[in-house]
C-alpha positions in Angstrom: -0.3 0.1 0.4 1.0 3.2 -1.1 1.5 6.3 1.1 0.3 9.7 -0.7 0.2 13.0 0.8 3.4 13.1 3.0 6.7 13.5 1.1 8.4 14.3 4.2 9.2 17.5 6.4 11.0 19.6 3.6 8.5 17.7 0.6 5.7 19.7 2.5 7.4 22.9 2.5 9.0 22.8 -0.6 6.0 24.8 -2.5 6.0 27.2 0.1 10.3 27.9 -0.3 10.2 28.1 -3.8 7.6 31.3 -3.6 9.7 32.6 -1.0 13.0 32.3 -2.7 11.1 34.0 -5.9 9.1 36.8 -3.8 13.1 37.5 -2.5 14.8 37.6 -5.7 12.0 39.7 -7.6 12.5 42.3 -4.3 16.1 42.4 -4.7 16.2 42.5 -8.5 13.1 45.7 -7.7 15.8 47.4 -5.3 18.8 46.8 -7.7 17.0 48.3 -10.7 16.3 51.2 -8.2 19.4 51.8 -6.6 21.1 51.6 -10.2 18.9 54.3 -11.8 19.6 56.2 -8.6 23.2 56.4 -9.1 22.8 57.4 -13.0 20.7 60.5 -11.8 23.0 61.1 -9.4 26.1 61.0 -12.1 24.0 63.1 -14.5 23.6 65.6 -11.6 27.3 65.9 -10.3 28.4 66.2 -14.2 25.6 69.3 -14.4 26.9 70.9 -11.7 30.5 70.7 -12.4 29.5 71.9 -15.4 28.2 75.2 -14.1 31.3 75.7 -11.2 33.2 75.3 -14.2 31.6 77.9 -16.6 31.2 80.1 -13.4 35.1 80.0 -12.9 35.5 80.9 -16.8 33.3 83.7 -16.3 34.8 85.5 -13.7 35.8 88.6 -15.5 33.5 90.0 -17.4 35.7 89.9 -20.8 37.4 86.8 -21.1 41.1 86.5 -22.7 41.4 84.5 -26.0 44.4 83.2 -27.4 45.1 83.0 -31.2 43.4 80.0 -32.2 39.8 80.7 -30.3 40.4 79.3 -27.1 40.5 80.7 -23.7 44.2 81.8 -23.0 45.2 79.2 -20.1 47.0 82.1 -18.7 43.7 83.3 -17.4 43.0 83.2 -14.0 39.6 81.9 -14.2 41.0 79.1 -16.3 43.2 78.0 -14.0 40.4 77.9 -11.2 38.5 76.1 -13.7 41.2 73.4 -14.2 41.7 73.0 -10.3 37.8 72.4 -10.1 37.8 70.4 -13.0 40.2 68.5 -10.9 38.0 67.9 -7.9 35.1 67.2 -9.8 37.1 64.1 -11.6 36.1 65.5 -14.8 37.5 67.0 -17.7 36.7 69.9 -19.6 37.0 71.9 -22.8 36.4 75.7 -23.4 36.0 77.4 -26.5 34.8 81.0 -27.9 33.3 80.8 -30.7 31.1 83.6 -33.2 27.9 80.7 -33.4 26.4 78.5 -31.5 28.0 75.7 -29.5 27.8 72.0 -31.2 29.1 68.8 -29.7 31.9 68.8 -32.5 33.3 71.5 -30.8 34.1 69.6 -28.0 36.9 67.7 -28.6 35.6 64.7 -26.4 37.2 61.3 -26.5 34.6 58.9 -28.3 32.0 57.0 -26.1 32.0 59.9 -23.4 28.9 61.3 -22.5 29.2 65.0 -22.8 27.4 68.1 -21.5 27.7 71.1 -23.3 27.0 74.6 -22.1 26.8 78.1 -23.7 27.1 81.4 -22.6 27.0 85.0 -24.3 30.1 86.8 -23.2 32.8 89.1 -24.6 36.3 88.3 -25.3 39.1 90.3 -25.6 41.6 89.0 -28.6 45.2 89.7 -28.4 44.9 92.0 -30.7 42.9 93.9 -27.8 39.8 94.5 -29.2 36.6 93.5 -27.8 34.2 91.3 -29.8 30.8 89.4 -28.6 31.5 85.7 -29.1 29.7 82.6 -27.5 31.6 80.4 -24.7 30.9 77.0 -25.5 31.9 74.8 -21.9 32.4 70.4 -22.5 32.4 68.3 -19.4 32.6 64.8 -19.7 34.4 62.0 -16.9 
């Protein structure tokens, strides 16, 4: 005679154990997804704050000195402060003075990097001493 209905102490609890393991797996998968979304958003906000602080340092004076190639003069005090801020944030940046609008191609950032582009209307002093209205393009990447 076969006895049915009793598999053993673990056998009777097996369906409940499977459901509990699946529920815990689903909970931790959802928790991991939420943490990765939070970290991604936090990284984006960190890059935005770095870009704004670097831009503010570059626009320390009303007139930004430029070199002959259209770059912000590296001897400019605001540029030196921007380099220090960039190092403290763990980011890299490029700053270009242009006549037109800023584009991603102006950044000269490495391929595959997420780049934040900021543009500000400012006055630039050329090496000849003339002051022109320019667009300051600041690109920040990690």
